[in-house]
C-alpha positions as a LaTeX table, in Angstrom:
\begin{tabular}{lrrr}
\hline
Residue & $x$ (\AA) & $y$ (\AA) & $z$ (\AA) \\
\hline
Met1 & 81.49 & $-65.75$ & $-91.15$ \\
Thr2 & 79.57 & $-64.21$ & $-93.69$ \\
Lys3 & 77.88 & $-61.48$ & $-92.52$ \\
Ile4 & 74.28 & $-60.08$ & $-93.64$ \\
Ala5 & 73.35 & $-56.52$ & $-93.47$ \\
Val6 & 69.39 & $-56.82$ & $-92.93$ \\
Phe7 & 66.97 & $-54.19$ & $-93.86$ \\
Val8 & 63.53 & $-54.74$ & $-92.45$ \\
Gly9 & 61.27 & $-52.04$ & $-93.89$ \\
Ser10 & 58.62 & $-52.21$ & $-91.79$ \\
Leu11 & 59.35 & $-50.26$ & $-88.42$ \\
Arg12 & 55.85 & $-51.95$ & $-86.15$ \\
Lys13 & 56.66 & $-53.53$ & $-83.27$ \\
Glu14 & 54.95 & $-56.95$ & $-84.40$ \\
Ser15 & 56.08 & $-56.46$ & $-87.54$ \\
Phe16 & 55.36 & $-59.84$ & $-89.68$ \\
Asn17 & 58.10 & $-58.67$ & $-91.93$ \\
Lys18 & 60.32 & $-58.72$ & $-88.92$ \\
Ser19 & 58.92 & $-62.16$ & $-87.88$ \\
Leu20 & 60.06 & $-63.24$ & $-91.53$ \\
Ala21 & 63.72 & $-61.71$ & $-91.44$ \\
Lys22 & 64.44 & $-63.41$ & $-87.78$ \\
Asn23 & 63.13 & $-66.82$ & $-89.05$ \\
Ile24 & 64.81 & $-66.31$ & $-91.89$ \\
Glu25 & 68.01 & $-66.04$ & $-89.83$ \\
Arg26 & 66.82 & $-68.79$ & $-87.06$ \\
Leu27 & 67.45 & $-71.28$ & $-90.20$ \\
Ser28 & 70.51 & $-69.75$ & $-92.04$ \\
Pro29 & 73.23 & $-72.70$ & $-92.19$ \\
Glu30 & 75.88 & $-72.11$ & $-89.48$ \\
Gly31 & 78.32 & $-69.46$ & $-89.68$ \\
Val32 & 75.64 & $-66.56$ & $-91.37$ \\
Glu33 & 75.47 & $-63.86$ & $-89.15$ \\
Phe34 & 72.63 & $-61.10$ & $-89.45$ \\
Asp35 & 73.88 & $-57.72$ & $-89.01$ \\
Tyr36 & 69.96 & $-56.03$ & $-88.48$ \\
Ile37 & 70.26 & $-52.15$ & $-90.12$ \\
Asp38 & 69.10 & $-49.25$ & $-87.41$ \\
Met39 & 65.77 & $-48.04$ & $-89.92$ \\
Asp40 & 65.21 & $-45.10$ & $-87.69$ \\
Leu41 & 67.18 & $-42.56$ & $-89.77$ \\
Pro42 & 67.12 & $-38.78$ & $-90.61$ \\
Leu43 & 65.12 & $-38.31$ & $-94.01$ \\
Tyr44 & 67.26 & $-37.90$ & $-96.78$ \\
Asn45 & 68.45 & $-34.62$ & $-97.57$ \\
Gln46 & 70.66 & $-34.03$ & $-100.03$ \\
Asp47 & 72.53 & $-31.15$ & $-98.23$ \\
Leu48 & 73.52 & $-33.19$ & $-95.88$ \\
Asp49 & 75.92 & $-35.18$ & $-97.83$ \\
Val50 & 79.18 & $-33.28$ & $-96.83$ \\
Asp51 & 78.20 & $-33.97$ & $-93.44$ \\
Met52 & 76.34 & $-37.26$ & $-93.21$ \\
Pro53 & 74.68 & $-37.66$ & $-89.67$ \\
Ala54 & 76.23 & $-40.19$ & $-87.28$ \\
Lys55 & 73.33 & $-42.95$ & $-87.52$ \\
Val56 & 74.25 & $-42.51$ & $-91.71$ \\
Val57 & 77.65 & $-43.11$ & $-91.47$ \\
Glu58 & 77.25 & $-46.12$ & $-88.58$ \\
Met59 & 74.47 & $-47.40$ & $-91.12$ \\
Lys60 & 76.62 & $-47.51$ & $-94.44$ \\
Gln61 & 79.82 & $-48.81$ & $-92.23$ \\
Gln62 & 77.25 & $-51.69$ & $-91.17$ \\
Val63 & 76.87 & $-51.78$ & $-95.06$ \\
Glu64 & 80.27 & $-52.09$ & $-96.29$ \\
Ala65 & 81.37 & $-54.16$ & $-93.79$ \\
Ala66 & 78.70 & $-57.23$ & $-95.14$ \\
Asp67 & 78.93 & $-60.13$ & $-96.79$ \\
Gly68 & 75.46 & $-59.31$ & $-98.57$ \\
Val69 & 72.60 & $-57.43$ & $-98.19$ \\
Leu70 & 68.68 & $-58.55$ & $-97.51$ \\
Phe71 & 65.86 & $-56.64$ & $-97.77$ \\
Val72 & 62.52 & $-57.55$ & $-95.90$ \\
Thr73 & 59.61 & $-55.37$ & $-97.66$ \\
Pro74 & 55.91 & $-54.77$ & $-97.01$ \\
Glu75 & 54.14 & $-54.19$ & $-99.41$ \\
Tyr76 & 52.64 & $-50.54$ & $-99.15$ \\
Asn77 & 50.49 & $-48.85$ & $-102.09$ \\
Arg78 & 51.83 & $-51.93$ & $-104.16$ \\
Ser79 & 55.22 & $-50.57$ & $-103.48$ \\
Phe80 & 58.00 & $-50.83$ & $-100.85$ \\
Ser81 & 58.22 & $-48.98$ & $-97.70$ \\
Gly82 & 59.63 & $-45.17$ & $-97.44$ \\
Val83 & 61.63 & $-46.45$ & $-94.70$ \\
Ile84 & 63.18 & $-48.15$ & $-97.36$ \\
Lys85 & 63.94 & $-46.59$ & $-100.04$ \\
Asn86 & 65.15 & $-43.28$ & $-97.45$ \\
Ala87 & 67.68 & $-45.88$ & $-95.79$ \\
Ile88 & 69.19 & $-46.62$ & $-99.67$ \\
Asp89 & 69.09 & $-42.71$ & $-100.57$ \\
Trp90 & 71.52 & $-42.39$ & $-97.80$ \\
Ala91 & 73.60 & $-45.86$ & $-98.34$ \\
Ser92 & 73.75 & $-44.86$ & $-101.82$ \\
Arg93 & 75.11 & $-41.45$ & $-101.05$ \\
Pro94 & 77.11 & $-38.82$ & $-102.21$ \\
Trp95 & 77.15 & $-39.60$ & $-105.72$ \\
Gly96 & 80.22 & $-42.20$ & $-106.53$ \\
Gln97 & 80.36 & $-43.89$ & $-103.14$ \\
Ser98 & 77.35 & $-45.91$ & $-102.92$ \\
Ser99 & 77.51 & $-48.90$ & $-100.03$ \\
Phe100 & 75.87 & $-50.93$ & $-102.01$ \\
Ala101 & 77.90 & $-50.95$ & $-105.45$ \\
Gly102 & 78.70 & $-55.11$ & $-105.97$ \\
Lys103 & 77.19 & $-56.20$ & $-103.05$ \\
Pro104 & 75.49 & $-59.72$ & $-103.16$ \\
Ala105 & 71.68 & $-59.13$ & $-102.10$ \\
Ala106 & 67.70 & $-61.06$ & $-102.08$ \\
Ile107 & 64.31 & $-59.37$ & $-101.53$ \\
Val108 & 61.71 & $-60.84$ & $-99.75$ \\
Gly109 & 58.40 & $-60.15$ & $-98.33$ \\
Ala110 & 55.47 & $-60.68$ & $-96.07$ \\
Ser111 & 52.02 & $-58.90$ & $-96.16$ \\
Met112 & 48.94 & $-60.65$ & $-95.20$ \\
Gly113 & 47.50 & $-60.20$ & $-98.74$ \\
Ala114 & 47.60 & $-62.83$ & $-101.03$ \\
Leu115 & 50.12 & $-61.53$ & $-102.94$ \\
Gly116 & 52.68 & $-61.71$ & $-100.16$ \\
Ala117 & 54.70 & $-58.03$ & $-100.92$ \\
Thr118 & 55.07 & $-59.33$ & $-104.76$ \\
Gln119 & 54.75 & $-56.01$ & $-106.46$ \\
Ala120 & 56.81 & $-54.07$ & $-103.26$ \\
Gln121 & 59.42 & $-56.66$ & $-104.26$ \\
Gln122 & 59.27 & $-55.93$ & $-108.08$ \\
Ala123 & 59.19 & $-52.51$ & $-107.67$ \\
Leu124 & 63.12 & $-52.38$ & $-104.61$ \\
Arg125 & 64.31 & $-55.02$ & $-107.51$ \\
Asn126 & 64.52 & $-51.83$ & $-110.36$ \\
Val127 & 66.10 & $-49.99$ & $-107.37$ \\
Ala128 & 68.67 & $-52.63$ & $-106.16$ \\
Leu129 & 69.41 & $-53.09$ & $-109.59$ \\
Phe130 & 70.50 & $-49.74$ & $-110.37$ \\
Leu131 & 72.36 & $-49.92$ & $-107.47$ \\
Asp132 & 74.55 & $-52.37$ & $-109.22$ \\
Met133 & 73.81 & $-55.34$ & $-106.59$ \\
Lys134 & 74.37 & $-58.72$ & $-107.63$ \\
Leu135 & 70.84 & $-59.12$ & $-107.00$ \\
Met136 & 69.85 & $-63.45$ & $-106.17$ \\
Gly137 & 66.75 & $-63.89$ & $-108.38$ \\
Gln138 & 65.68 & $-67.57$ & $-106.84$ \\
Pro139 & 64.21 & $-68.52$ & $-104.78$ \\
Glu140 & 61.91 & $-66.13$ & $-104.41$ \\
Val141 & 59.88 & $-65.32$ & $-101.41$ \\
Tyr142 & 56.50 & $-63.41$ & $-101.34$ \\
Phe143 & 55.44 & $-64.95$ & $-98.03$ \\
Asn144 & 51.38 & $-64.53$ & $-96.83$ \\
Ala145 & 51.78 & $-63.93$ & $-92.94$ \\
Ala146 & 48.17 & $-64.80$ & $-92.01$ \\
Ser147 & 48.93 & $-67.98$ & $-92.76$ \\
Gly148 & 52.61 & $-69.09$ & $-93.08$ \\
Leu149 & 53.22 & $-67.72$ & $-89.10$ \\
Asp150 & 51.73 & $-68.60$ & $-86.30$ \\
Glu151 & 50.51 & $-66.30$ & $-83.43$ \\
Arg152 & 54.15 & $-66.21$ & $-81.77$ \\
Gly153 & 55.63 & $-65.11$ & $-84.96$ \\
Leu154 & 57.49 & $-68.74$ & $-85.88$ \\
Val155 & 56.78 & $-70.02$ & $-89.54$ \\
Val156 & 54.51 & $-72.34$ & $-89.84$ \\
Glu157 & 55.86 & $-76.16$ & $-89.80$ \\
Gly158 & 54.89 & $-75.82$ & $-94.16$ \\
Ser159 & 56.83 & $-73.16$ & $-94.78$ \\
Glu160 & 60.11 & $-73.65$ & $-92.81$ \\
Asp161 & 61.76 & $-76.28$ & $-95.47$ \\
Phe162 & 60.86 & $-73.78$ & $-97.84$ \\
Leu163 & 62.38 & $-71.10$ & $-95.66$ \\
Arg164 & 65.36 & $-73.43$ & $-95.09$ \\
Gly165 & 66.26 & $-73.90$ & $-98.47$ \\
Phe166 & 65.68 & $-69.94$ & $-99.45$ \\
Ala167 & 68.81 & $-69.46$ & $-96.70$ \\
Glu168 & 70.88 & $-71.50$ & $-97.96$ \\
Ala169 & 70.42 & $-70.81$ & $-101.15$ \\
Phe170 & 71.07 & $-66.88$ & $-100.45$ \\
Ala171 & 74.67 & $-67.74$ & $-98.64$ \\
Lys172 & 75.50 & $-69.62$ & $-101.04$ \\
His173 & 74.68 & $-66.66$ & $-103.40$ \\
Val174 & 76.61 & $-64.65$ & $-100.86$ \\
Glu175 & 79.58 & $-66.75$ & $-100.92$ \\
Ala176 & 80.06 & $-67.06$ & $-104.43$ \\
Asn177 & 79.10 & $-63.13$ & $-105.29$ \\
Lys178 & 81.62 & $-61.61$ & $-102.45$ \\
\hline
\end{tabular}
């Protein structure tokens, strides 16, 4: 069994990024399990590093128990969401005790725009590399939710094979780097 900690950076009920994550989960090879991180966390405060909130401790344990990490990010103002940034700040603290160090990871994202969260993913790549994550480079997923998802949030026929290929490549990346 390969366990993936999944960070969906949108809290919106009908989130395109949550739909993207669910579709990647559905298209993943047998034996791959997605463990979604609860992103409803208090704002990071370094004063709490010595006595972290229970939800934060639980999140850090989820990441540490996972074989890999998948970030699924919307694009807000040409960057990734504050929700993801806040979770990363918590999981990477206190200094020297990052839950992300050495973890294989991938970044995908969906937006309604033609650029499909490209800028958000690039900004998040810089952070993931700093955190010593083993980031998968290819294939990249810049997903246009307007043309790639139907009204139920399922990927349209033309996108399904592409996402299946991503899911298979990511599973191989995680297995090769755990």
